[in-house]
VONU-829035 format. One record per residue (C-alpha): residue number from 1; residue in one letter; x, z, y. Coordinates in steps of 0.5 Angstrom, whole numbers, padded with zeros to 4 digits, m for minus. Each point is the difference from the previous one (the first is absolute). Layout:
<seq: NUM, type: A, east: X, up: Z, north: Y> $
...
***
This chain:
<seq: 1, type: M, east: m0037, up: m0124, north: m0029> $
<seq: 2, type: G, east: 0000, up: m0004, north: m0006> $
<seq: 3, type: V, east: 0003, up: 0006, north: m0004> $
<seq: 4, type: F, east: m0005, up: 0005, north: 0001> $
<seq: 5, type: I, east: m0005, up: m0005, north: m0002> $
<seq: 6, type: L, east: 0004, up: m0001, north: m0006> $
<seq: 7, type: V, east: 0001, up: 0008, north: m0001> $
<seq: 8, type: G, east: m0008, up: 0001, north: 0002> $
<seq: 9, type: H, east: m0002, up: m0006, north: m0006> $
<seq: 10, type: L, east: 0004, up: 0004, north: m0005> $
<seq: 11, type: V, east: m0003, up: 0007, north: 0002> $
<seq: 12, type: I, east: m0006, up: m0003, north: m0001> $
<seq: 13, type: R, east: 0000, up: m0004, north: m0006> $
<seq: 14, type: A, east: 0004, up: 0007, north: m0003> $
<seq: 15, type: M, east: m0007, up: 0004, north: 0002> $
<seq: 16, type: Q, east: m0004, up: m0006, north: m0004> $
<seq: 17, type: R, east: 0004, up: 0001, north: m0006> $
<seq: 18, type: K, east: 0001, up: 0007, north: 0000> $
<seq: 19, type: R, east: m0008, up: 0003, north: 0003> $
<seq: 20, type: D, east: m0004, up: m0006, north: m0001> $
<seq: 21, type: I, east: m0002, up: m0001, north: 0008> $
<seq: 22, type: I, east: m0004, up: m0005, north: 0002> $
<seq: 23, type: F, east: 0004, up: m0002, north: 0006> $
<seq: 24, type: F, east: m0002, up: m0008, north: 0001> $
<seq: 25, type: R, east: m0006, up: m0002, north: 0004> $
<seq: 26, type: Q, east: m0001, up: m0007, north: 0004> $
<seq: 27, type: G, east: 0001, up: 0003, north: 0006> $
<seq: 28, type: L, east: m0001, up: m0005, north: 0007> $
<seq: 29, type: S, east: m0004, up: m0006, north: m0002> $
<seq: 30, type: Y, east: m0005, up: m0001, north: m0006> $
<seq: 31, type: R, east: m0001, up: m0007, north: m0003> $
<seq: 32, type: K, east: m0007, up: m0003, north: 0000> $
<seq: 33, type: L, east: m0005, up: m0002, north: m0005> $
<seq: 34, type: S, east: m0005, up: m0006, north: 0002> $
<seq: 35, type: L, east: m0006, up: 0002, north: 0002> $
<seq: 36, type: S, east: m0003, up: m0002, north: m0007> $
<seq: 37, type: R, east: 0005, up: 0003, north: m0004> $
<seq: 38, type: K, east: 0000, up: 0007, north: 0004> $
<seq: 39, type: R, east: m0008, up: 0000, north: m0001> $
<seq: 40, type: I, east: 0002, up: 0000, north: m0008> $
<seq: 41, type: L, east: 0005, up: 0005, north: 0001> $
<seq: 42, type: E, east: m0005, up: 0005, north: 0005> $
<seq: 43, type: E, east: m0005, up: 0000, north: m0007> $
<seq: 44, type: Y, east: 0006, up: 0002, north: m0005> $
<seq: 45, type: P, east: m0001, up: 0008, north: m0001> $
<seq: 46, type: F, east: 0006, up: 0002, north: 0001> $
<seq: 47, type: Y, east: 0001, up: m0003, north: 0006> $
<seq: 48, type: Q, east: m0006, up: 0003, north: 0003> $
<seq: 49, type: H, east: 0002, up: 0007, north: m0002> $
<seq: 50, type: L, east: 0007, up: m0001, north: 0003> $
<seq: 51, type: Q, east: 0001, up: 0003, north: 0008> $
<seq: 52, type: P, east: 0000, up: m0005, north: 0005> $
<seq: 53, type: K, east: 0007, up: 0001, north: 0001> $
<seq: 54, type: Y, east: 0001, up: m0001, north: m0008> $
<seq: 55, type: Q, east: m0005, up: m0006, north: 0000> $
<seq: 56, type: R, east: 0005, up: m0004, north: 0005> $
<seq: 57, type: Q, east: 0006, up: 0002, north: m0005> $
<seq: 58, type: F, east: m0004, up: m0003, north: m0006> $
<seq: 59, type: E, east: m0003, up: m0006, north: 0004> $
<seq: 60, type: H, east: 0008, up: m0002, north: 0002> $
<seq: 61, type: R, east: 0002, up: 0001, north: m0007> $
<seq: 62, type: V, east: m0006, up: m0004, north: m0003> $
<seq: 63, type: A, east: 0002, up: m0005, north: 0005> $
<seq: 64, type: N, east: 0007, up: m0001, north: m0002> $
<seq: 65, type: F, east: 0000, up: 0000, north: m0008> $
<seq: 66, type: I, east: m0005, up: m0006, north: 0001> $
<seq: 67, type: A, east: 0005, up: m0003, north: 0004> $
<seq: 68, type: D, east: 0005, up: 0002, north: m0005> $
<seq: 69, type: K, east: m0003, up: m0002, north: m0006> $
<seq: 70, type: H, east: m0002, up: m0007, north: m0004> $
<seq: 71, type: F, east: m0007, up: 0000, north: m0002> $
<seq: 72, type: R, east: m0002, up: m0006, north: m0004> $
<seq: 73, type: H, east: m0006, up: m0001, north: m0005> $
<seq: 74, type: R, east: 0002, up: m0003, north: m0007> $
<seq: 75, type: Y, east: m0005, up: m0005, north: 0001> $
<seq: 76, type: D, east: 0002, up: m0002, north: 0007> $
<seq: 77, type: E, east: m0007, up: 0003, north: 0003> $
<seq: 78, type: P, east: 0001, up: 0002, north: 0007> $
<seq: 79, type: I, east: 0002, up: 0008, north: 0001> $
<seq: 80, type: T, east: m0006, up: 0003, north: 0004> $
<seq: 81, type: D, east: 0001, up: 0005, north: 0006> $
<seq: 82, type: E, east: m0003, up: 0005, north: m0004> $
<seq: 83, type: Q, east: 0005, up: 0000, north: m0006> $
<seq: 84, type: Y, east: 0006, up: m0001, north: 0005> $
<seq: 85, type: V, east: m0002, up: 0007, north: 0003> $
<seq: 86, type: L, east: m0003, up: 0004, north: m0006> $
<seq: 87, type: L, east: 0006, up: m0002, north: m0004> $
<seq: 88, type: S, east: 0005, up: 0002, north: 0005> $
<seq: 89, type: A, east: m0004, up: 0006, north: 0002> $
<seq: 90, type: V, east: 0001, up: 0003, north: m0007> $
<seq: 91, type: A, east: 0007, up: m0001, north: 0000> $
<seq: 92, type: C, east: 0001, up: 0003, north: 0007> $
<seq: 93, type: R, east: m0005, up: 0006, north: m0002> $
<seq: 94, type: L, east: 0005, up: 0001, north: m0006> $
<seq: 95, type: T, east: 0006, up: 0000, north: 0004> $
<seq: 96, type: F, east: m0002, up: 0003, north: 0006> $
<seq: 97, type: G, east: 0005, up: 0006, north: 0000> $
<seq: 98, type: R, east: 0005, up: m0004, north: m0002> $
<seq: 99, type: R, east: 0005, up: m0003, north: 0005> $
<seq: 100, type: S, east: 0001, up: m0007, north: m0004> $
<seq: 101, type: Y, east: m0008, up: m0002, north: m0001> $
<seq: 102, type: Q, east: 0001, up: m0008, north: 0000> $
<seq: 103, type: M, east: 0003, up: 0001, north: m0007> $
<seq: 104, type: P, east: 0006, up: m0004, north: 0000> $
<seq: 105, type: M, east: 0000, up: m0002, north: m0007> $
<seq: 106, type: L, east: m0007, up: m0004, north: 0001> $
<seq: 107, type: H, east: 0000, up: m0007, north: 0002> $
<seq: 108, type: T, east: m0007, up: m0003, north: m0003> $
<seq: 109, type: I, east: m0006, up: 0003, north: m0001> $
<seq: 110, type: L, east: m0004, up: m0005, north: m0005> $
<seq: 111, type: L, east: m0007, up: 0000, north: m0001> $
<seq: 112, type: F, east: m0005, up: m0002, north: m0006> $
<seq: 113, type: P, east: m0008, up: 0000, north: 0001> $
<seq: 114, type: E, east: 0001, up: 0005, north: m0007> $
<seq: 115, type: A, east: 0004, up: 0003, north: m0005> $
<seq: 116, type: F, east: 0005, up: m0005, north: m0002> $
<seq: 117, type: T, east: 0005, up: m0002, north: m0006> $
<seq: 118, type: S, east: 0007, up: 0002, north: 0001> $
<seq: 119, type: P, east: 0005, up: m0005, north: m0002> $
<seq: 120, type: V, east: 0005, up: 0006, north: m0001> $
<seq: 121, type: N, east: m0004, up: 0002, north: m0006> $
<seq: 122, type: E, east: m0007, up: m0003, north: m0001> $
<seq: 123, type: A, east: m0003, up: 0005, north: 0002> $
<seq: 124, type: E, east: m0006, up: 0001, north: 0004> $
<seq: 125, type: H, east: 0002, up: 0004, north: 0007> $
<seq: 126, type: K, east: m0004, up: 0002, north: 0006> $
<seq: 127, type: G, east: 0007, up: 0001, north: 0004> $
<seq: 128, type: E, east: 0007, up: m0001, north: m0002> $
<seq: 129, type: Y, east: 0007, up: 0001, north: 0004> $
<seq: 130, type: N, east: 0005, up: m0004, north: m0001> $
<seq: 131, type: P, east: 0006, up: 0003, north: 0003> $
<seq: 132, type: N, east: 0005, up: m0007, north: m0001> $
<seq: 133, type: A, east: m0005, up: m0004, north: 0003> $
<seq: 134, type: K, east: m0002, up: 0006, north: 0006> $
<seq: 135, type: V, east: m0007, up: m0003, north: m0003> $
<seq: 136, type: L, east: m0006, up: 0004, north: 0000> $
<seq: 137, type: A, east: m0005, up: m0003, north: m0004> $
<seq: 138, type: L, east: m0008, up: 0004, north: 0002> $
<seq: 139, type: S, east: m0007, up: m0003, north: m0003> $
<seq: 140, type: W, east: m0004, up: 0001, north: 0007> $
<seq: 141, type: A, east: m0006, up: 0002, north: m0005> $
<seq: 142, type: D, east: 0003, up: 0006, north: m0002> $
<seq: 143, type: F, east: 0003, up: 0002, north: 0006> $
<seq: 144, type: K, east: m0006, up: 0000, north: 0004> $
<seq: 145, type: L, east: m0003, up: 0004, north: m0006> $
<seq: 146, type: G, east: 0005, up: 0005, north: 0001> $
<seq: 147, type: M, east: m0001, up: 0001, north: 0007> $
<seq: 148, type: D, east: m0007, up: 0001, north: 0000> $
<seq: 149, type: V, east: m0001, up: 0005, north: m0006> $
<seq: 150, type: I, east: 0004, up: 0005, north: 0003> $
<seq: 151, type: N, east: m0001, up: 0006, north: m0005> $
<seq: 152, type: D, east: 0002, up: m0003, north: m0007> $
<seq: 153, type: N, east: 0008, up: 0001, north: 0001> $
<seq: 154, type: L, east: 0000, up: m0008, north: m0001> $
<seq: 155, type: H, east: 0003, up: m0004, north: 0007> $
<seq: 156, type: L, east: 0004, up: m0006, north: m0002> $
<seq: 157, type: G, east: 0003, up: m0001, north: 0006> $
<seq: 158, type: L, east: 0003, up: 0007, north: 0001> $
<seq: 159, type: H, east: 0002, up: 0000, north: m0007> $
<seq: 160, type: E, east: 0004, up: m0007, north: 0000> $
<seq: 161, type: F, east: 0003, up: 0002, north: 0007> $
<seq: 162, type: T, east: 0002, up: 0006, north: m0003> $
<seq: 163, type: H, east: 0004, up: m0004, north: m0005> $
<seq: 164, type: V, east: 0004, up: m0005, north: 0006> $
<seq: 165, type: I, east: 0002, up: 0008, north: 0003> $
<seq: 166, type: H, east: 0002, up: 0002, north: m0007> $
<seq: 167, type: F, east: 0004, up: m0006, north: m0001> $
<seq: 168, type: E, east: 0003, up: 0001, north: 0007> $
<seq: 169, type: S, east: 0002, up: 0007, north: m0002> $
<seq: 170, type: E, east: 0005, up: m0003, north: m0005> $
<seq: 171, type: H, east: 0003, up: m0005, north: 0003> $
<seq: 172, type: S, east: 0001, up: 0002, north: 0008> $
<seq: 173, type: A, east: 0003, up: 0006, north: 0003> $
<seq: 174, type: T, east: m0004, up: 0001, north: 0006> $
<seq: 175, type: V, east: m0003, up: 0007, north: 0003> $
<seq: 176, type: D, east: m0006, up: m0002, north: m0004> $
<seq: 177, type: A, east: 0002, up: m0002, north: m0006> $
<seq: 178, type: T, east: 0005, up: 0005, north: m0001> $
<seq: 179, type: R, east: m0006, up: 0005, north: 0001> $
<seq: 180, type: F, east: m0005, up: m0003, north: m0005> $
<seq: 181, type: H, east: 0006, up: 0000, north: m0005> $
<seq: 182, type: K, east: 0001, up: 0007, north: 0001> $
<seq: 183, type: Y, east: m0007, up: 0002, north: m0001> $
<seq: 184, type: H, east: m0001, up: m0004, north: m0005> $
<seq: 185, type: Q, east: 0005, up: 0004, north: m0004> $
<seq: 186, type: L, east: m0003, up: 0006, north: 0002> $
<seq: 187, type: I, east: m0006, up: m0003, north: m0003> $
<seq: 188, type: L, east: 0002, up: m0001, north: m0007> $
<seq: 189, type: R, east: 0004, up: 0006, north: 0000> $
<seq: 190, type: Q, east: m0007, up: 0003, north: 0000> $
<seq: 191, type: L, east: m0003, up: m0004, north: m0005> $
<seq: 192, type: M, east: 0006, up: 0003, north: m0005> $
<seq: 193, type: R, east: m0003, up: 0007, north: 0001> $
<seq: 194, type: S, east: m0004, up: 0002, north: m0006> $
<seq: 195, type: E, east: m0006, up: 0004, north: 0004> $
<seq: 196, type: V, east: m0001, up: m0006, north: 0005> $
<seq: 197, type: R, east: 0000, up: m0005, north: m0007> $
<seq: 198, type: A, east: m0005, up: 0005, north: m0003> $
<seq: 199, type: K, east: m0004, up: m0001, north: 0006> $
<seq: 200, type: L, east: 0000, up: m0007, north: 0001> $
<seq: 201, type: D, east: m0002, up: 0000, north: m0007> $
<seq: 202, type: D, east: m0006, up: 0005, north: 0001> $
<seq: 203, type: T, east: m0003, up: m0003, north: 0006> $
<seq: 204, type: Q, east: 0001, up: m0007, north: m0001> $
<seq: 205, type: F, east: 0000, up: 0000, north: 0008> $
<seq: 206, type: F, east: 0004, up: m0007, north: 0001> $
<seq: 207, type: R, east: m0003, up: m0006, north: m0005> $
<seq: 208, type: A, east: 0004, up: m0002, north: m0006> $
<seq: 209, type: Y, east: 0003, up: m0006, north: 0003> $
<seq: 210, type: A, east: 0004, up: 0005, north: 0005> $
<seq: 211, type: F, east: 0005, up: 0001, north: m0007> $
<seq: 212, type: T, east: 0002, up: m0006, north: m0001> $
<seq: 213, type: N, east: 0006, up: 0000, north: 0003> $
<seq: 214, type: Q, east: 0003, up: 0003, north: 0007> $
<seq: 215, type: Y, east: m0001, up: m0006, north: 0004> $
<seq: 216, type: E, east: m0008, up: 0001, north: m0001> $
<seq: 217, type: F, east: 0000, up: 0007, north: 0000> $
<seq: 218, type: M, east: 0003, up: 0000, north: 0007> $
<seq: 219, type: A, east: m0005, up: m0005, north: 0001> $
<seq: 220, type: V, east: m0007, up: 0003, north: m0002> $
<seq: 221, type: L, east: 0003, up: 0006, north: 0004> $
<seq: 222, type: A, east: m0001, up: m0003, north: 0006> $
<seq: 223, type: E, east: m0007, up: m0003, north: m0002> $
<seq: 224, type: Y, east: m0002, up: 0008, north: m0001> $
<seq: 225, type: F, east: 0004, up: 0002, north: 0006> $
<seq: 226, type: F, east: m0004, up: m0004, north: 0004> $
<seq: 227, type: E, east: m0007, up: 0000, north: m0004> $
<seq: 228, type: S, east: m0001, up: 0007, north: m0002> $
<seq: 229, type: N, east: 0005, up: 0004, north: 0003> $
<seq: 230, type: A, east: m0003, up: 0007, north: 0001> $
<seq: 231, type: E, east: 0000, up: 0000, north: m0008> $
<seq: 232, type: F, east: 0006, up: m0003, north: 0000> $
<seq: 233, type: R, east: 0004, up: 0005, north: 0004> $
<seq: 234, type: S, east: m0004, up: 0006, north: m0003> $
<seq: 235, type: E, east: 0001, up: m0002, north: m0008> $
<seq: 236, type: F, east: 0008, up: m0002, north: 0001> $
<seq: 237, type: P, east: 0002, up: 0002, north: 0007> $
<seq: 238, type: V, east: 0007, up: 0000, north: m0001> $
<seq: 239, type: I, east: 0000, up: m0007, north: m0002> $
<seq: 240, type: Y, east: m0005, up: m0001, north: 0005> $
<seq: 241, type: N, east: 0005, up: 0003, north: 0005> $
<seq: 242, type: Y, east: 0005, up: m0005, north: m0003> $
<seq: 243, type: F, east: m0004, up: m0006, north: 0001> $
<seq: 244, type: K, east: m0002, up: 0002, north: 0007> $
<seq: 245, type: R, east: 0008, up: 0000, north: 0002> $
<seq: 246, type: I, east: 0001, up: m0006, north: m0003> $
<seq: 247, type: L, east: m0005, up: m0004, north: 0005> $
<seq: 248, type: L, east: 0002, up: 0006, north: 0005> $
<seq: 249, type: Y, east: m0008, up: 0000, north: 0001> $
<seq: 250, type: K, east: m0003, up: 0004, north: 0006> $
<seq: 251, type: E, east: m0006, up: 0005, north: m0002> $
<seq: 252, type: E, east: m0004, up: m0003, north: 0006> $
<seq: 253, type: W, east: 0000, up: m0008, north: m0003> $
<seq: 254, type: I, east: m0003, up: 0002, north: m0007> $
<seq: 255, type: I, east: m0008, up: m0001, north: m0001> $
***
């Protein structure tokens, strides 16, 4: 029996690698949020948009993410239910198509009330990921602004959580990390095509900050994927489809 299970696991893993299939979903039992936290989740537009079967899965993932991470305020103020839920909901929205949604290379989410000075370069930051310490520092004010304004392609949470899974793709051999790396390389090849570069210059579709480096480019793509989905797909369909494959996103989840 054990041999059949092992062979079945290897077959499914190979299919996930080659065909990018979504196989994994919570099966029989679902973790629940407390009533106060569930009410907050129910106001989250992405959750509202999901079919009931996906709502159960999303709540399960949000509850697991909260349990898995250490949330801390820089000035030792208590973390509110709103902060627990919204931070986790954004992370789980980004990774909803992935098997690895708990971001093992992230241990602590450190909240600042507003933009802060980085100890690394003394510059002001709204968000900063330290992969060595597995810490993601975020300005709560800017995180909330990114959620509240949904059409400016500026979403701090999506941006910074993309940095986390991008780093994972370079230091892990999981199916999700391998897929991210594969399609990231294909996106970089697209950027080397003269006609694509010319269109990027002509349209200036992506904001200038995207071209700081490859990490910022991928993080900005995440913002555009969720906030200007139709325009992104229309203007740069190849890059769009590669990024969609990175996330293994279903059309029915997109709002």
